[in-house]
N, C-alpha and C positions, 0 to 999 in steps of 0.2 A: 723523580719527585718534582711535580709541578703543582704549586698550591699557593693560596693566600693564607697566611698564618697570622694569628693574633700575637701580641708581644710575648705571652707565656710560651706558646708553641715555638716561636722564632728563637727565643733564648735557649729553649731545651734542645732544639735541633743543632745549635752551635755551628752554623755554617762556617767553613774554613775561609771563605772568600765572601766579602760583602761589598756591594756596589752602592755608593751614595750618588744619586743622580742630580742632587741640588746644585746650585751655582757655586763656583769656587769660593765666593765670599761667604756664603752660608756655611760651606764645609770648613773653611779656615777658622771660623768662629767657634764651632763645636760640631761634633759628629760622633757616631758610634765608634769607639776605639777599634783600630785595625781596619776600618772601612777604607776603601779607595775611591777617589772622586772621578767619576765619569759623567760630567754634567750634560744633561740634554739641552740646557740653555746656559750660555755664557753670561757673565755678569751684565755686560752691555745689552744683550738680547733680553734678559730677564727684566731689566729696567725699562727698556723700550716698550715691551709688551704691556707692562704695568701702566705706563703712561697712556698708551693707545686704548687700553681696556676701559678707562674712565670715559672715553669719548665714544667708542664703538666696540662693544664686546665681541661681535662677530669677526670684525677685521683683526682684532687682537688674537683671537683663537686661530684664524687662518694663518696669520703670520707666525704664531707660536708653533703651529703644526709643521710649517715649513722649516723653521729652525731646528725643531726636534728631530725631524727626519734626517736632515743633513748631519747633525751631530751624532745621532745613533749610528748612521752609516759609517762615519769615521771611527767610532768606538768599536764597532763590530770587527773591523779589520785588525785592530790591535788586540781585542779580546780573544780572537780565535786561536792565538798562539799562547794564551794564558789560561783560559778556561777549558776544562774537560767536560764533555757531555756526560761523563760517568759520575761526576761529583756534584752534589747539590750546592748552590750558593745563594746568598741573599741579595735583595735589592730593596731600596727604600727612597722616598723623597721626604718632603716636609710633613705631609699629612696623609700619605698613601693615595694621592690624587692622580691627576692626568700625567704628570711627569714620569712617575715610576710605572704606572700602568702601561704607558706607551712603550717603554723599553721592555717591560715584562712580557707583553704580548708578542713582541718581535722575537725575543729570546726563547719564549715558549714554542713558537711556531718552528723555529730552527731545530729544536730538539734538546735544548739545554734543560737541566734540572734546576729550575729557578724557583725561589721562595720569595714571595712578595710580602713585605711587612705591612700588615693592615694598620692604618693610622700613622704610618711613617715615623719620622724622628720624634714627632710630638708624643706618640704612644711610648716610645723608648724613654723620653724624658719623664713622662708621668711615672713610669716604672722605677726609674732612678730615684726620684724624689720620695716615692712610697717606700722604697727599700731603705733609704738613708734616714727615714723618719720612723722606722720600725725597729724595736729592740734587736740588736745584732746577735747572731748565733755564736760568734767567735769567742774564744777564751784568749785574752791578750796577756802578754807579759811586757811591761813597759820599761824601757831603758831610760834612766836619768843620769845626769852627771855634768860636770863642768865642760865648758867649751873646749873642744880639741881633745877630749878624752878618748875618742874613737868610736862613739856610738854609731856614726854613719857607716864606718867600714864593717862594723859587726852586723848591722842591718843588711848591708850589701852581700855579706858572706853567708847569711842564713836563708835557706830556701823558703821557709814559710814566714816571710816578713812583709810588712806593709811599709814601703819606703815613701813616706809622705813628702819628704823634701824633694825627691826626684820627680814625683808627680806634679808638685807645685812649682818646680824649678826655682826653688828659693830655700836658703838655709835658715830662715827664720830670724836672723840677727840683723843688725844695722848694716852689715856688710853682705847680707844674704843674697842680694840681687846679682851676685857675680855670675850666675848661670845664664843671665840674659832675660829675654822676654818671657813672661809667664803666660800660661794658658788662660783662656777666659774662665770665669767661675763655672759656667755650664760644663765646659769640657773637663775641668778639674773634677767636678762631681761625677761625670761620666767615667773618668779613669778610676776614681775611688770605687765606684759601683762595680766595675769590671774586676778589679783586683780583689775586692772583698768577696765577691761571688766565687772566685777561684779558690779562696782560702777557707771556705765554709767547713770543709771536712778536715782541716789541719788540726792536729792534737792541740796546738797552741800557735798563736801568731805573735811574732816579735815586732814591736813598734817603738818608735822613739817618742818620748813625752813632749811632743811639740806644743808650742803655745797655740792659742785659738787662731791667731792670724799669722800668715806667712806672706810677707810682702803685701800684695793687693788682694790676696785670697783669704777667705775665712772658712775654717773647717766646719762641717756639719755638727751641730750642737751634740747630737746623740753620740756620734763617733767620738768626739772630743771627751765628753763626760765618761764614756765607757772605758776608754783606755787610761784615763786618769784615775779611775776607781780600781783599776786592775792591780795585781801584784807588781811591785816595782823592784828593779835591780839597779843599784848605784854602781856606775862604771867609774873606776879610778884609774889614773894614769900619771906617770912621772912628768914633771913640767917639761923636760927636754923633749919628750915624745909629743907632748901637746904642741909645743912650738913647731916641731917638724911638720905636724899635720896642718897647722894653720898656714905655714909657708907653702906647702904643697897645694892647699886649697885656694889661697888668696894671693900667692906670690907674684902673679902676673897681671894684677889689676892696674888700671891706668891711674895717672896722677889725678885726673878729674874725678874718677870713681872714688878714689881714696879721700879726696878733700870733701866730696859731698857726704860720704859716710861719716867722716870725722865730725862734720857739722851736726849730724844727727845725735851724736853721743856727747857733744860738748857740755850740755847741761848736767850730765851725770858723772863727770870725770873732773878731778882736780886739774886746774889750769896748767900747773907746771908739768904734770905727767902728760897731759894732752899735747902741749907744745913740744915736749921731749920726743913723743911718738912721731910727731910730724917731722921734726928735724932728722930723726933716724931714718924715716922713709925717704926723705930727699937725699940723704947720704947713702941710700941703698943698703942700709943695715937692717934687713928684714927680720933677722933673729931678734934684734932689740925691739923693733916695732911690735912683733908678736908677743914678746915677753911683757912689755908694758901694758898692752891692751888686755892680755889675759889676767895679769895680776891687779891692775889698777882700774879696770872697767868690768870685764866679763865676770870675774870671780866675785866681785863686790855686788853686782846686780843679780847674780844667779840665785834663783829661788830654791831654797833647800827644802825638798819634800821628804816625807817619811819613806822608808824603803824596807823591804823584807830581807834583802840579801845584798852583799856588795862583792865586787870582783875587781882585783887589780889587773887591768888589761895590759899585758906586755906581749902576749902571743895569741894570735887570732884563733888557732885551733884549740888551745887550752881554754880560752874564754868561751868558745862555742860549746865545748864539752861541759864546762861548769854551768852554763845556762841550761843545757839539757838536763844535767843532774838536778839542778834546782827545780826545773819543771816537773821532774819525776816525783819529787817530794810533795807536790801539790795534788797528785791524783787521789 
């Protein structure tokens, strides 16, 4: 299969291997999930050509062609041990222009089954935004409950779930940035799009009742509104189990991260408990820190939503079965 495909065809073909030929900086900011970066122009080359193009477009094209040929030659040596001529794969650049066409033509001549995305990443982004602004086909069941009750581990253990926190790399709380750098907003939406498409035929999708904003990222309004209007299950858990989960999740944070996060919650917490939590942290009494923060901050700011069912979560298999039983009553 050698062809130029529009975005609808490209997505329906579901190529198992996708090559992004844009510069490393473009790729790092956002890309089609699961794509691999084989740039035909390095960052420095891309910038150099852009500068020259303003002065002399012909010279810029000649230099660009030289860079592209060198980079493609290097990539071919690596790809010959990865790509099979028997399996179709995709390729794209920013707008389906010269960068992807150059590599596409070489791969086609060699005999690879290559599919060029017409319109490139821009076409993909247009499709992502269209999808996320169209009523979703999914039936959600939304988990709510106090911090540390185990919603995340339930989501992780359920096959047909949308794990928003993992995609956003943020737990949504003042201490939620423990996972490190977040993706760009563009790439976050790309990831949501990919996972939602995969879940379209699921009987129901389990999701946590996240707030609209997770760290620096904001959820698409339609998705947020849809799962908040869905049937809700309240997850309950003994305090000792909640403390254990909090320590497992946040127990290795640095002193600097702790102090920065504590400053964020200072206006919403009584000063004596706030200071007690800090003293317990410096004394390395993490159980006490978790207990104070849960009882004197998180439980008090937790928004209590209405729900259709509640589960005391003490065993993951029992909880998953109870969720399934509840879902069966909704059919």
